[in-house]
Steps between C-alpha positions, in 0.01 A plus 500: 500500500688395187383324187718241331393401149629168370422271211624191686636424842738204525773361722815305417461121478468353847412833659159610631339841474419605858296775663680668789394399851208706624408616147195404292472433130149624418364314198136601544470878514659580162462316172450126494689179561498189286522198726650173377258227391393297801529787749218526752347845449245488780326268744135565584330298773169478686374293792135432414255431781383149578274327250230237553251396235271213402455642147609233253773543241257524207255748656455849355484620863861398571714794613882522527681386815763767434589769249782744434558784253846581364594812303789436262824691562644393163362399161448135409595365844427147615325433831562228757186444707518309828203416724542326832246417769374254753250343262238251611163340454265347753437173314690250290524570130656763281490869422618692198786747488463768234713807420357762267580852386135600466179462697140611447232433760248251365749332263676180600865509392529120491194450280601788273855360460627832635813410693878508486532184710245243616509176699195286567697346788636824648409379848430128542463269799339157507412476869302762693559869540849649514712813471844530344758768443536541128652725240439540127722694259446601139731685261284718275673560167180604321499872586616781274413784735632849452650703783220605737251238373350267760398136526297337776553135590223296666526175697198269514432187701166324489398157622413228255207332672364594841750668733618828645829633366709718732815705449665674795831679551507580128786679327481601134818641351598610150853572377545708188801374305679708235528369144 
């Protein structure tokens, strides 16, 4: 094995630096790589189990429909969170949608104002029960995590009024984006 030490690697205008067929450029095992701003550094995803609850949006007994923990690969990254599901309720009316980066049992994130995103009409239907395929995305620019630090994101539903909220076929995905 040979070692080539360079200060800069460049190609003439209009040319591309290529790696020979069948060869690998290993950027992980030695040193570090600085990715351009906007590069996706990692994608973490979970498929939470089905959720059904009659606990209302403002109750201190409300628990998350889904959650995911991401460990930062780079400092000061941004995170794109996407939740999708077959979301429903068994009666007409509305349910909240709330995304938070913290949760403590016995504390209601809505009442405490502890959320990154909130909608009082996250799931609304005027006539009878229903289910719908839905997806919510949020770009979290608030983090200043160091490499190896973690954040957990929580998704909450919660009927407003009397109903049962359900969420099936859930997918919660987070992309870490370099800055």
